[in-house]
GURO-194139 format. One record per residue: residue number from 1; residue in one letter; y, z, x of N, C-alpha, C, O in turn. Coordinates in Angstrom, 1 decimal, always signed. Last residue first. Layout:
# GURO-194139
site k=NUM; r=a; nnorth=Y; nup=Z; neast=X; canorth=Y; caup=Z; caeast=X; cnorth=Y; cup=Z; ceast=X; onorth=Y; oup=Z; oeast=X
...
# end
This chain:
# GURO-194139
site k=89; r=r; nnorth=-3.4; nup=-0.4; neast=+25.8; canorth=-4.6; caup=-0.4; caeast=+26.7; cnorth=-4.2; cup=+0.0; ceast=+28.1; onorth=-5.1; oup=+0.0; oeast=+29.0
site k=88; r=a; nnorth=-2.1; nup=+1.4; neast=+23.0; canorth=-2.0; caup=+0.5; caeast=+24.1; cnorth=-3.2; cup=+0.6; ceast=+25.0; onorth=-4.0; oup=+1.6; oeast=+24.9
site k=87; r=g; nnorth=-2.5; nup=+1.6; neast=+19.4; canorth=-2.4; caup=+2.1; caeast=+20.8; cnorth=-2.3; cup=+1.0; ceast=+21.8; onorth=-2.4; oup=-0.2; oeast=+21.5
site k=86; r=l; nnorth=-2.6; nup=+0.5; neast=+16.8; canorth=-2.4; caup=+1.9; caeast=+17.0; cnorth=-2.2; cup=+2.4; ceast=+18.4; onorth=-1.7; oup=+3.5; oeast=+18.7
site k=85; r=n; nnorth=-0.9; nup=-2.3; neast=+15.6; canorth=-2.0; caup=-1.8; caeast=+16.6; cnorth=-1.6; cup=-0.4; ceast=+16.8; onorth=-0.4; oup=+0.0; oeast=+17.0
site k=84; r=g; nnorth=-0.4; nup=-3.8; neast=+12.4; canorth=+0.0; caup=-3.3; caeast=+13.7; cnorth=-1.2; cup=-2.8; ceast=+14.5; onorth=-2.4; oup=-2.9; oeast=+14.0
site k=83; r=g; nnorth=+0.8; nup=-5.8; neast=+9.7; canorth=-0.3; caup=-5.3; caeast=+10.5; cnorth=+0.1; cup=-4.8; ceast=+11.8; onorth=+1.0; oup=-5.5; oeast=+12.4
site k=82; r=r; nnorth=+2.4; nup=-6.7; neast=+7.6; canorth=+3.0; caup=-5.9; caeast=+8.7; cnorth=+1.9; cup=-5.2; ceast=+9.5; onorth=+2.1; oup=-4.0; oeast=+9.9
site k=81; r=n; nnorth=+2.9; nup=-9.1; neast=+5.4; canorth=+1.9; caup=-8.7; caeast=+6.4; cnorth=+2.6; cup=-8.0; ceast=+7.6; onorth=+3.3; oup=-8.6; oeast=+8.4
site k=80; r=l; nnorth=+4.8; nup=-10.2; neast=+3.8; canorth=+4.2; caup=-8.9; caeast=+3.4; cnorth=+3.2; cup=-8.3; ceast=+4.4; onorth=+2.8; oup=-7.2; oeast=+4.3
site k=79; r=s; nnorth=+5.4; nup=-12.6; neast=+4.9; canorth=+6.5; caup=-11.7; caeast=+4.7; cnorth=+6.0; cup=-10.3; ceast=+4.3; onorth=+6.8; oup=-9.3; oeast=+4.3
site k=78; r=d; nnorth=+3.0; nup=-14.1; neast=+5.0; canorth=+3.5; caup=-13.5; caeast=+6.2; cnorth=+4.6; cup=-12.4; ceast=+6.0; onorth=+4.7; oup=-11.5; oeast=+6.7
site k=77; r=p; nnorth=+1.1; nup=-13.2; neast=+2.0; canorth=+2.1; caup=-14.0; caeast=+2.7; cnorth=+2.6; cup=-13.3; ceast=+4.0; onorth=+2.6; oup=-12.1; oeast=+4.0
site k=76; r=l; nnorth=-2.3; nup=-11.9; neast=+2.5; canorth=-0.9; caup=-11.8; caeast=+2.0; cnorth=+0.0; cup=-12.8; ceast=+2.7; onorth=-0.3; oup=-13.3; oeast=+3.8
site k=75; r=g; nnorth=-5.0; nup=-11.7; neast=+3.0; canorth=-4.5; caup=-13.0; caeast=+2.6; cnorth=-3.1; cup=-12.9; ceast=+2.1; onorth=-2.7; oup=-13.8; oeast=+1.2
site k=74; r=l; nnorth=-6.4; nup=-9.4; neast=+3.8; canorth=-5.8; caup=-9.4; caeast=+2.5; cnorth=-5.3; cup=-10.8; ceast=+2.0; onorth=-5.2; oup=-11.0; oeast=+0.8
site k=73; r=t; nnorth=-7.0; nup=-9.6; neast=+6.5; canorth=-8.1; caup=-10.0; caeast=+5.5; cnorth=-7.5; cup=-10.0; ceast=+4.1; onorth=-8.2; oup=-10.6; oeast=+3.2
site k=72; r=q; nnorth=-4.8; nup=-8.6; neast=+7.8; canorth=-5.0; caup=-10.0; caeast=+7.8; cnorth=-6.0; cup=-10.5; ceast=+6.7; onorth=-5.9; oup=-11.5; oeast=+6.2
site k=71; r=v; nnorth=-5.3; nup=-5.9; neast=+7.6; canorth=-4.2; caup=-6.4; caeast=+6.8; cnorth=-4.4; cup=-7.9; ceast=+6.7; onorth=-4.1; oup=-8.5; oeast=+5.7
site k=70; r=w; nnorth=-7.4; nup=-5.7; neast=+9.6; canorth=-7.6; caup=-5.4; caeast=+8.2; cnorth=-6.5; cup=-6.0; ceast=+7.3; onorth=-6.9; oup=-6.7; oeast=+6.3
site k=69; r=e; nnorth=-6.1; nup=-6.3; neast=+12.0; canorth=-7.2; caup=-7.1; caeast=+11.5; cnorth=-7.5; cup=-6.9; ceast=+10.0; onorth=-7.8; oup=-7.9; oeast=+9.3
site k=68; r=f; nnorth=-4.0; nup=-4.3; neast=+12.1; canorth=-3.7; caup=-5.7; caeast=+12.1; cnorth=-4.9; cup=-6.5; ceast=+11.5; onorth=-4.7; oup=-7.3; oeast=+10.6
site k=67; r=a; nnorth=-3.9; nup=-1.5; neast=+10.1; canorth=-4.5; caup=-2.1; caeast=+11.3; cnorth=-4.4; cup=-3.6; ceast=+11.1; onorth=-4.7; oup=-4.2; oeast=+10.0
site k=66; r=g; nnorth=-0.7; nup=-1.5; neast=+8.4; canorth=-2.0; caup=-1.0; caeast=+8.6; cnorth=-2.6; cup=-1.7; ceast=+9.9; onorth=-1.9; oup=-2.4; oeast=+10.6
site k=65; r=v; nnorth=+1.6; nup=-2.1; neast=+5.8; canorth=+1.4; caup=-1.7; caeast=+7.2; cnorth=+0.1; cup=-1.0; ceast=+7.4; onorth=-0.3; oup=-0.1; oeast=+6.7
site k=64; r=v; nnorth=+2.8; nup=-4.5; neast=+3.7; canorth=+1.7; caup=-3.6; caeast=+4.0; cnorth=+1.6; cup=-3.3; ceast=+5.5; onorth=+1.6; oup=-4.3; oeast=+6.3
site k=63; r=p; nnorth=+5.6; nup=-5.0; neast=+1.5; canorth=+4.9; caup=-5.2; caeast=+2.8; cnorth=+3.9; cup=-4.1; ceast=+3.0; onorth=+4.0; oup=-3.0; oeast=+2.5
site k=62; r=i; nnorth=+5.7; nup=-6.1; neast=-1.8; canorth=+5.8; caup=-4.9; caeast=-1.0; cnorth=+5.0; cup=-5.2; ceast=+0.3; onorth=+3.8; oup=-5.5; oeast=+0.3
site k=61; r=g; nnorth=+5.8; nup=-7.6; neast=-4.2; canorth=+6.4; caup=-8.1; caeast=-3.0; cnorth=+6.7; cup=-7.0; ceast=-2.0; onorth=+7.7; oup=-7.0; oeast=-1.3
site k=60; r=g; nnorth=+4.5; nup=-6.7; neast=-6.4; canorth=+5.8; caup=-6.2; caeast=-6.2; cnorth=+6.5; cup=-6.7; ceast=-5.0; onorth=+7.7; oup=-6.4; oeast=-4.7
site k=59; r=a; nnorth=+2.1; nup=-8.0; neast=-6.4; canorth=+2.8; caup=-7.9; caeast=-7.7; cnorth=+4.3; cup=-7.5; ceast=-7.4; onorth=+5.2; oup=-8.0; oeast=-8.1
site k=58; r=t; nnorth=+1.1; nup=-7.6; neast=-3.8; canorth=+1.5; caup=-9.0; caeast=-4.3; cnorth=+2.3; cup=-8.9; ceast=-5.5; onorth=+3.2; oup=-9.8; oeast=-5.7
site k=57; r=a; nnorth=+0.9; nup=-4.8; neast=-3.6; canorth=+1.7; caup=-5.5; caeast=-2.7; cnorth=+2.1; cup=-6.9; ceast=-3.2; onorth=+3.3; oup=-7.3; oeast=-3.1
site k=56; r=i; nnorth=-0.9; nup=-4.1; neast=-5.7; canorth=+0.4; caup=-3.6; caeast=-5.7; cnorth=+1.3; cup=-4.4; ceast=-4.8; onorth=+2.5; oup=-4.7; oeast=-5.2
site k=55; r=a; nnorth=-3.2; nup=-5.6; neast=-4.9; canorth=-2.6; caup=-5.8; caeast=-6.2; cnorth=-1.2; cup=-5.3; ceast=-6.3; onorth=-0.3; oup=-6.0; oeast=-6.8
site k=54; r=k; nnorth=-3.7; nup=-4.6; neast=-2.3; canorth=-3.4; caup=-6.0; caeast=-2.5; cnorth=-2.7; cup=-6.2; ceast=-3.9; onorth=-1.7; oup=-6.9; oeast=-3.9
site k=53; r=v; nnorth=-4.3; nup=-1.8; neast=-2.8; canorth=-3.2; caup=-2.3; caeast=-1.9; cnorth=-2.8; cup=-3.7; ceast=-2.2; onorth=-1.6; oup=-3.9; oeast=-2.5
site k=52; r=d; nnorth=-6.2; nup=-0.4; neast=-4.2; canorth=-5.2; caup=-1.1; caeast=-5.0; cnorth=-4.0; cup=-1.7; ceast=-4.1; onorth=-3.0; oup=-2.1; oeast=-4.6
site k=51; r=q; nnorth=-8.1; nup=+0.5; neast=-2.2; canorth=-8.5; caup=-0.2; caeast=-3.4; cnorth=-7.4; cup=-1.0; ceast=-4.1; onorth=-7.6; oup=-2.1; oeast=-4.6
site k=50; r=t; nnorth=-7.8; nup=+2.0; neast=+0.1; canorth=-7.2; caup=+0.6; caeast=+0.0; cnorth=-7.4; cup=-0.1; ceast=-1.3; onorth=-6.9; oup=-1.2; oeast=-1.5
site k=49; r=h; nnorth=-9.0; nup=+4.3; neast=+0.3; canorth=-7.7; caup=+4.3; caeast=+0.8; cnorth=-7.0; cup=+3.0; ceast=+0.6; onorth=-5.8; oup=+2.8; oeast=+0.8
site k=48; r=d; nnorth=-11.6; nup=+4.0; neast=-0.5; canorth=-10.8; caup=+5.1; caeast=-1.2; cnorth=-9.4; cup=+5.3; ceast=-0.6; onorth=-8.8; oup=+6.3; oeast=-0.8
site k=47; r=f; nnorth=-12.6; nup=+2.0; neast=+1.2; canorth=-12.1; caup=+1.6; caeast=-0.2; cnorth=-11.3; cup=+2.7; ceast=-0.8; onorth=-10.4; oup=+2.4; oeast=-1.6
site k=46; r=h; nnorth=-11.2; nup=+2.2; neast=+4.5; canorth=-12.2; caup=+2.6; caeast=+3.5; cnorth=-11.7; cup=+2.4; ceast=+2.1; onorth=-10.5; oup=+2.5; oeast=+1.9
site k=45; r=s; nnorth=-9.4; nup=+1.5; neast=+6.6; canorth=-9.8; caup=+0.5; caeast=+5.6; cnorth=-10.9; cup=+0.9; ceast=+4.6; onorth=-11.6; oup=+0.1; oeast=+4.0
site k=44; r=h; nnorth=-6.6; nup=+3.7; neast=+7.1; canorth=-7.8; caup=+3.0; caeast=+7.5; cnorth=-8.4; cup=+2.3; ceast=+6.3; onorth=-8.0; oup=+2.5; oeast=+5.2
site k=43; r=s; nnorth=-3.9; nup=+4.0; neast=+6.2; canorth=-4.4; caup=+4.7; caeast=+7.4; cnorth=-5.6; cup=+4.1; ceast=+8.0; onorth=-5.8; oup=+4.0; oeast=+9.2
site k=42; r=v; nnorth=-1.4; nup=+2.0; neast=+5.1; canorth=-2.8; caup=+2.2; caeast=+5.0; cnorth=-3.3; cup=+2.8; ceast=+6.3; onorth=-3.2; oup=+2.2; oeast=+7.4
site k=41; r=l; nnorth=+1.6; nup=+2.0; neast=+3.3; canorth=+1.0; caup=+2.4; caeast=+4.6; cnorth=-0.5; cup=+2.6; ceast=+4.3; onorth=-0.9; oup=+3.4; oeast=+3.4
site k=40; r=i; nnorth=+3.8; nup=-0.2; neast=+1.9; canorth=+2.5; caup=+0.5; caeast=+1.6; cnorth=+1.9; cup=+0.7; ceast=+3.0; onorth=+1.8; oup=-0.2; oeast=+3.8
site k=39; r=v; nnorth=+7.4; nup=+0.2; neast=+1.3; canorth=+6.2; caup=-0.3; caeast=+2.1; cnorth=+5.0; cup=+0.5; ceast=+1.6; onorth=+5.0; oup=+1.6; oeast=+1.1
site k=38; r=a; nnorth=+9.1; nup=+1.0; neast=-0.6; canorth=+9.6; caup=+0.0; caeast=+0.4; cnorth=+8.5; cup=-0.6; ceast=+1.2; onorth=+8.6; oup=-1.7; oeast=+1.7
site k=37; r=p; nnorth=+7.8; nup=+1.3; neast=-4.0; canorth=+7.9; caup=+1.7; caeast=-2.6; cnorth=+8.5; cup=+0.6; ceast=-1.7; onorth=+8.4; oup=-0.6; oeast=-2.0
site k=36; r=k; nnorth=+9.2; nup=+1.7; neast=-7.1; canorth=+8.8; caup=+0.7; caeast=-6.2; cnorth=+8.9; cup=+1.2; ceast=-4.7; onorth=+10.0; oup=+1.6; oeast=-4.3
site k=35; r=t; nnorth=+10.0; nup=+3.2; neast=-9.3; canorth=+9.2; caup=+3.9; caeast=-8.3; cnorth=+8.7; cup=+3.0; ceast=-7.2; onorth=+7.7; oup=+3.3; oeast=-6.5
site k=34; r=a; nnorth=+11.3; nup=+1.5; neast=-11.0; canorth=+12.1; caup=+2.5; caeast=-10.4; cnorth=+11.3; cup=+3.2; ceast=-9.2; onorth=+12.0; oup=+3.8; oeast=-8.3
site k=33; r=g; nnorth=+8.8; nup=-1.0; neast=-10.5; canorth=+10.1; caup=-0.6; caeast=-11.2; cnorth=+10.8; cup=+0.4; ceast=-10.3; onorth=+11.0; oup=+0.3; oeast=-9.1
site k=32; r=n; nnorth=+6.4; nup=-1.4; neast=-9.4; canorth=+7.4; caup=-2.5; caeast=-9.3; cnorth=+8.7; cup=-2.1; ceast=-9.9; onorth=+9.7; oup=-2.9; oeast=-9.8
site k=31; r=y; nnorth=+4.7; nup=+0.6; neast=-10.1; canorth=+5.1; caup=+0.5; caeast=-8.7; cnorth=+6.0; cup=-0.7; ceast=-8.4; onorth=+6.4; oup=-0.9; oeast=-7.2
site k=30; r=r; nnorth=+4.0; nup=+0.2; neast=-12.6; canorth=+5.0; caup=+1.2; caeast=-12.4; cnorth=+5.5; cup=+1.2; ceast=-11.0; onorth=+6.6; oup=+1.6; oeast=-10.7
site k=29; r=a; nnorth=+1.8; nup=-1.5; neast=-12.6; canorth=+3.1; caup=-2.1; caeast=-12.9; cnorth=+4.2; cup=-1.1; ceast=-12.6; onorth=+5.4; oup=-1.5; oeast=-12.3
site k=28; r=l; nnorth=-0.4; nup=+0.1; neast=-12.5; canorth=+0.1; caup=-0.4; caeast=-11.2; cnorth=+1.5; cup=-1.0; ceast=-11.4; onorth=+2.2; oup=-1.1; oeast=-10.4
site k=27; r=q; nnorth=-1.3; nup=+2.9; neast=-13.8; canorth=-0.6; caup=+1.7; caeast=-14.3; cnorth=+0.1; cup=+1.1; ceast=-13.1; onorth=+1.2; oup=+1.6; oeast=-12.8
site k=26; r=k; nnorth=-2.1; nup=+5.3; neast=-12.8; canorth=-3.0; caup=+4.2; caeast=-12.7; cnorth=-2.4; cup=+2.9; ceast=-13.2; onorth=-3.0; oup=+1.8; oeast=-12.9
site k=25; r=l; nnorth=-0.4; nup=+7.3; neast=-13.5; canorth=-0.2; caup=+6.7; caeast=-12.2; cnorth=-1.2; cup=+5.6; ceast=-11.9; onorth=-1.1; oup=+4.9; oeast=-10.9
site k=24; r=s; nnorth=-1.2; nup=+8.0; neast=-16.0; canorth=+0.2; caup=+7.5; caeast=-15.9; cnorth=+0.4; cup=+6.8; ceast=-14.5; onorth=+1.2; oup=+5.9; oeast=-14.4
site k=23; r=d; nnorth=-3.7; nup=+9.2; neast=-15.6; canorth=-3.6; caup=+7.9; caeast=-16.2; cnorth=-2.2; cup=+7.3; ceast=-16.0; onorth=-2.2; oup=+6.0; oeast=-15.8
site k=22; r=p; nnorth=-4.1; nup=+10.8; neast=-12.4; canorth=-3.6; caup=+10.8; caeast=-13.8; cnorth=-3.4; cup=+9.4; ceast=-14.3; onorth=-3.0; oup=+8.5; oeast=-13.6
site k=21; r=t; nnorth=-7.0; nup=+10.6; neast=-10.4; canorth=-5.6; caup=+10.1; caeast=-10.6; cnorth=-5.2; cup=+10.2; ceast=-12.1; onorth=-6.0; oup=+9.7; oeast=-12.9
site k=20; r=t; nnorth=-9.6; nup=+11.3; neast=-10.3; canorth=-8.6; caup=+12.4; caeast=-10.3; cnorth=-7.2; cup=+11.9; ceast=-10.4; onorth=-6.3; oup=+12.7; oeast=-10.5
site k=19; r=p; nnorth=-11.1; nup=+8.9; neast=-10.2; canorth=-11.2; caup=+9.7; caeast=-11.4; cnorth=-10.2; cup=+10.9; ceast=-11.4; onorth=-9.9; oup=+11.5; oeast=-12.5
site k=18; r=n; nnorth=-9.9; nup=+5.9; neast=-9.1; canorth=-10.0; caup=+7.3; caeast=-8.7; cnorth=-10.0; cup=+8.2; ceast=-9.9; onorth=-9.0; oup=+8.2; oeast=-10.7
site k=17; r=g; nnorth=-9.4; nup=+3.3; neast=-9.5; canorth=-10.8; caup=+3.7; caeast=-9.6; cnorth=-11.0; cup=+5.2; ceast=-9.2; onorth=-12.1; oup=+5.7; oeast=-9.1
site k=16; r=t; nnorth=-6.6; nup=+3.2; neast=-9.4; canorth=-7.2; caup=+2.7; caeast=-10.6; cnorth=-8.7; cup=+3.2; ceast=-10.7; onorth=-9.2; oup=+3.5; oeast=-11.8
site k=15; r=l; nnorth=-6.0; nup=+4.3; neast=-6.7; canorth=-5.4; caup=+4.8; caeast=-7.9; cnorth=-6.3; cup=+4.5; ceast=-9.1; onorth=-6.8; oup=+5.4; oeast=-9.8
site k=14; r=f; nnorth=-5.4; nup=+4.5; neast=-3.7; canorth=-6.6; caup=+4.5; caeast=-4.4; cnorth=-6.4; cup=+5.1; ceast=-5.7; onorth=-6.5; oup=+6.3; oeast=-5.9
site k=13; r=p; nnorth=-3.2; nup=+3.7; neast=-1.3; canorth=-3.3; caup=+3.7; caeast=-2.7; cnorth=-4.7; cup=+3.5; ceast=-3.3; onorth=-5.2; oup=+2.3; oeast=-3.3
site k=12; r=d; nnorth=-2.1; nup=+4.9; neast=+1.3; canorth=-3.5; caup=+4.8; caeast=+0.9; cnorth=-3.7; cup=+4.8; ceast=-0.6; onorth=-4.3; oup=+5.7; oeast=-1.2
site k=11; r=i; nnorth=+1.2; nup=+5.6; neast=+0.4; canorth=+0.2; caup=+5.8; caeast=+1.4; cnorth=-1.2; cup=+5.8; ceast=+0.8; onorth=-1.5; oup=+6.5; oeast=-0.2
site k=10; r=l; nnorth=+4.3; nup=+4.3; neast=-0.1; canorth=+3.0; caup=+4.5; caeast=-0.8; cnorth=+1.9; cup=+4.5; ceast=+0.3; onorth=+1.8; oup=+3.6; oeast=+1.0
site k=9; r=i; nnorth=+7.5; nup=+5.5; neast=+0.3; canorth=+6.3; caup=+5.0; caeast=+1.0; cnorth=+5.1; cup=+5.3; ceast=+0.2; onorth=+4.8; oup=+6.5; oeast=-0.1
site k=8; r=r; nnorth=+10.9; nup=+5.2; neast=-0.3; canorth=+9.6; caup=+5.5; caeast=-0.9; cnorth=+8.5; cup=+4.8; ceast=+0.0; onorth=+8.7; oup=+3.6; oeast=+0.3
site k=7; r=t; nnorth=+13.7; nup=+6.8; neast=+1.2; canorth=+12.8; caup=+5.7; caeast=+1.2; cnorth=+11.4; cup=+6.0; ceast=+0.7; onorth=+10.9; oup=+7.1; oeast=+1.0
site k=6; r=g; nnorth=+15.5; nup=+8.9; neast=+1.3; canorth=+15.2; caup=+8.3; caeast=+0.0; cnorth=+14.3; cup=+7.1; ceast=+0.0; onorth=+14.1; oup=+6.5; oeast=-1.0
site k=5; r=g; nnorth=+15.8; nup=+10.3; neast=+3.6; canorth=+16.8; caup=+9.3; caeast=+3.3; cnorth=+16.6; cup=+8.6; ceast=+2.0; onorth=+17.4; oup=+7.8; oeast=+1.6
site k=4; r=a; nnorth=+13.4; nup=+11.8; neast=+3.7; canorth=+14.7; caup=+12.5; caeast=+3.5; cnorth=+15.8; cup=+11.6; ceast=+3.2; onorth=+16.8; oup=+12.0; oeast=+2.5
site k=3; r=s; nnorth=+11.1; nup=+9.7; neast=+1.8; canorth=+11.7; caup=+10.3; caeast=+3.0; cnorth=+12.9; cup=+11.0; ceast=+2.7; onorth=+13.4; oup=+11.0; oeast=+1.6
site k=2; r=i; nnorth=+8.5; nup=+10.3; neast=-0.4; canorth=+9.9; caup=+9.9; caeast=-0.3; cnorth=+10.5; cup=+10.6; ceast=+0.9; onorth=+10.5; oup=+11.8; oeast=+1.1
site k=1; r=m; nnorth=+5.3; nup=+9.2; neast=-1.2; canorth=+6.1; caup=+10.0; caeast=-0.4; cnorth=+7.5; cup=+9.5; ceast=-0.4; onorth=+7.7; oup=+8.2; oeast=-0.5
# end
């Protein structure tokens, strides 16, 4: 997704194992070049929303935003860990 201001956001990257993803989009290195997102947003932790998150984030130095507990399991450096909480109590 590209915002109105031109910010690229990669949402729920399930690319390499997805049979419906075009081959050109399965090349994860492309997300470190001209199409590098500013952030990876993960809606929830099912594999078909998360499969390529860690590989893309670590290769490109891209922060990950998602449920705090799940993002922590990725073992990313603090600079890439943007886990959050969806609500208040």
